[in-house]
C-alpha positions in Angstrom: 0.0 0.0 0.0 1.1 3.6 -0.8 1.4 5.8 2.3 2.6 8.9 0.4 -0.7 9.7 -1.3 -2.7 13.0 -1.3 -4.8 11.7 1.6 -1.5 11.3 3.5 -0.3 14.8 2.8 -1.1 16.0 6.3 -0.8 13.3 8.9 -1.4 13.3 12.7 -0.1 10.4 14.8 -1.7 9.7 18.2 -0.2 6.8 20.3 -1.8 5.5 23.4 1.7 4.7 24.6 0.8 3.7 28.2 -1.5 1.1 26.7 0.8 -0.1 24.0 4.0 -0.1 26.1 2.6 -2.3 28.9 0.8 -4.7 26.5 3.9 -5.2 24.4 6.1 -5.6 27.5 3.7 -7.9 29.3 2.9 -10.1 26.3 6.1 -10.1 24.3 8.8 -8.5 26.5 9.2 -6.0 23.7 10.0 -2.4 24.4 8.3 -0.2 21.7 11.3 2.1 21.9 13.5 -0.9 20.8 17.2 -0.5 20.1 16.7 -2.3 16.8 15.3 0.4 14.5 13.4 -2.2 12.5 11.5 -3.1 15.7 11.2 0.5 17.0 7.6 1.7 16.9 8.6 5.4 16.4 11.2 4.7 13.7 8.8 2.5 11.8 6.0 5.1 11.9 8.4 7.9 10.7 9.7 5.6 7.9 6.2 4.8 6.7 4.7 8.3 6.7 7.8 10.6 6.4 8.6 13.8 8.2 7.4 15.9 5.3 3.8 14.6 5.8 3.5 14.3 9.6 2.2 17.5 11.3 2.0 16.1 14.9 3.4 13.0 16.5 2.2 12.5 20.1 2.6 9.8 22.7 0.4 9.7 25.8 1.4 7.9 29.0 2.4 8.1 32.7 6.0 8.5 31.8 7.1 8.3 35.5 6.2 4.6 35.4 7.4 3.7 31.9 11.0 2.7 31.5 11.7 4.9 28.5 14.1 7.8 28.2 12.2 11.0 27.5 15.3 12.5 26.0 15.6 9.6 23.6 11.9 9.9 22.6 12.2 13.7 22.1 15.3 13.1 19.9 13.0 10.9 17.7 10.7 14.0 17.5 8.0 12.5 19.7 5.8 15.0 21.4 5.4 13.8 25.0 2.0 14.0 26.8 2.4 13.0 30.4 -0.7 11.8 32.1 -0.7 10.8 35.8 -2.0 7.3 36.7 -3.2 5.9 40.1 0.2 4.2 40.9 -1.4 0.7 41.0 0.0 -2.3 39.2 -1.4 -4.5 36.5 -5.1 -4.4 35.7 -5.8 -2.1 38.6 -3.6 0.6 37.2 -5.6 3.3 35.4 -5.0 6.6 33.9 -6.7 9.0 31.5 -4.2 8.9 28.7 -6.9 7.6 26.3 -9.2 10.4 27.3 -6.5 13.1 26.8 -5.6 11.6 23.5 -9.2 11.6 22.2 -9.8 15.2 23.4 -6.6 16.4 21.6 -7.6 14.5 18.4 -11.0 16.0 18.2 -9.6 19.5 19.1 -7.2 19.2 16.2 -10.0 18.9 13.7 -10.9 22.5 14.7 -7.4 23.9 15.3 -5.8 22.4 12.2 -8.5 21.5 9.6 -5.8 20.6 7.1 -5.1 17.3 8.8 -6.4 14.7 6.4 -5.2 11.5 7.9 -5.3 10.4 11.6 -3.0 7.5 12.8 -4.0 5.8 16.0 -1.8 3.3 17.8 -3.4 1.3 20.6 -3.9 -2.1 22.1 -7.6 -2.0 23.0 -11.0 -0.6 21.9 -10.8 2.8 23.6 -10.1 4.5 20.3 -13.3 3.3 18.6 -15.4 6.3 19.4 -12.9 8.9 18.2 -12.1 6.9 15.1 -15.8 6.6 14.3 -16.3 10.3 14.8 -13.4 11.2 12.5 -14.6 9.0 9.8 -17.9 10.8 9.9 -16.0 14.0 9.6 -14.5 12.8 6.3 -11.0 12.1 7.7 -8.9 9.1 6.7 -8.3 6.9 9.7 -5.5 4.3 10.0 -5.1 1.9 13.0 -2.1 0.0 14.4 -3.3 -2.5 17.1 -2.6 -5.9 18.7 -5.0 -8.5 17.5 -4.2 -10.7 20.5 -5.2 -8.0 22.9 -8.1 -6.6 20.9 -11.7 -7.1 22.2 -13.6 -10.1 20.9 -17.0 -8.3 20.9 -15.9 -5.5 18.6 -14.1 -5.5 15.3 -12.0 -2.4 15.8 -10.5 -2.6 12.3 -14.0 -1.8 10.9 -13.6 1.8 12.3 -10.5 2.5 10.1 -9.7 2.7 6.4 -6.5 0.8 7.0 -5.3 -1.4 9.9 -2.3 -3.4 10.7 -1.4 -5.7 13.5 1.6 -4.5 15.5 2.9 -8.0 15.5 3.5 -7.7 11.8 4.4 -4.0 11.8 7.2 -4.4 14.4 8.1 -8.0 13.3 7.5 -9.3 16.8 9.0 -12.6 17.8 6.3 -14.9 19.2 8.1 -17.2 21.6 6.9 -20.2 23.6 8.2 -20.5 27.1 8.5 -23.8 28.8 7.5 -22.8 32.4 8.7 -26.2 33.8 12.3 -25.2 33.0 12.0 -22.2 35.4 10.4 -23.9 38.3 13.6 -24.9 40.1 15.2 -21.4 40.0 11.8 -19.8 40.9 11.5 -21.9 44.0 15.1 -21.3 45.0 14.5 -17.5 44.5 11.5 -17.7 46.9 13.4 -19.8 49.4 16.3 -17.3 49.4 13.9 -14.4 49.9 12.3 -16.2 52.8 15.6 -16.9 54.5 16.6 -13.3 54.2 13.4 -11.4 54.8 10.8 -13.9 55.9 11.1 -13.2 59.6 10.9 -9.5 59.1 7.5 -7.9 59.7 8.2 -4.9 57.5 8.2 -6.9 54.2 6.0 -9.3 52.5 6.3 -11.3 49.2 3.6 -9.9 47.0 2.7 -11.5 43.6 3.2 -8.3 41.5 6.7 -7.8 42.8 7.6 -11.5 42.4 6.2 -11.4 38.8 8.4 -8.5 38.0 11.5 -10.2 39.5 10.8 -13.4 37.6 10.3 -11.4 34.4 13.7 -9.7 34.8 15.6 -12.8 36.2 14.4 -15.2 33.4 13.9 -12.7 30.6 10.3 -13.6 30.0 7.2 -11.5 29.5 5.3 -10.4 32.7 2.3 -12.5 31.5 4.5 -15.6 31.4 5.9 -14.8 34.8 2.3 -14.6 36.2 1.6 -18.0 34.6 4.7 -19.4 36.3 3.5 -18.2 39.7 0.1 -19.7 38.9 1.7 -23.0 38.0 3.6 -23.2 41.3 0.3 -22.5 43.1 -1.6 -25.2 41.1 1.1 -27.8 41.9 0.9 -26.6 45.6 4.6 -25.7 45.7 3.8 -22.2 47.0 0.7 -20.7 48.7 -0.5 -17.5 50.1 -0.6 -16.6 53.7 -1.7 -13.5 55.5 1.2 -11.7 57.1 0.8 -9.0 59.7 3.3 -6.1 59.3 4.7 -3.8 61.9 2.3 -1.0 60.9 -0.7 -3.3 61.5 -1.5 -4.0 57.9 -2.2 -7.6 56.9 -0.9 -8.4 53.4 -1.2 -11.6 51.3 2.4 -13.0 51.1 3.5 -15.8 48.9 5.5 -18.6 50.7 6.8 -22.1 50.0 4.5 -24.8 51.1 5.6 -28.0 52.9 5.4 -29.8 49.5 7.5 -27.0 48.0 10.2 -27.5 50.6 10.1 -31.2 50.1 10.5 -30.6 46.4 13.6 -28.5 47.0 15.1 -30.8 49.7 17.0 -33.1 47.2 18.4 -30.0 45.5 20.0 -28.6 48.7 22.0 -31.8 49.1 23.6 -31.6 45.7 
């Protein structure tokens, strides 16, 4: 497809970066600002549309929580839009980046009526209303999304003139992780944590923290790290116990079960 047409003469790029960043990292362990330019989201978009056609290139996220260099993004001519989140982890973490993005996109139709093509990069269906509205306004809409994370109840591609899966656009490597191969080191990690901090009433072993540690230690996506924790629970090698902290709070803390310690016993003798 030709991306240098008259319809593409004035392009506006809007990236729900908070959404895209965490989805790519959690599912593929892939940083959108990848060191390989062929897998770098921003570089790929610039190469496709060209600096002579792009009038605005914006990324929306809580950049205090995203591990990306703002200086590096700005060097790539990305306009940063920082949006504060609620500081929670995982599915409980919310911010208004998508709302800010939609407001800016609709405002741009009045402030810069020359914009002929709107590019949206997202990993969910939050952009459907704004894409639909822009199509009614006679604008060309193009969408980059993740089919694996897309909602099943809505075909988000039907709200755009052109769409492409980020798996293809960024040449993502889909890997299969054999969780069994990580079980030994995972249990040893938990055992080591318990021997060092288990008796302290200021700390507890929370699942979100452990997931992040497993992701870093084993080089696997956060989603796979969560599956590893679930597997250890299913096989009753670890469990959850309520731990009372010095400040009076009671927190669910992961710990080795009796069966988990028995599983590790032969390893400690070698």
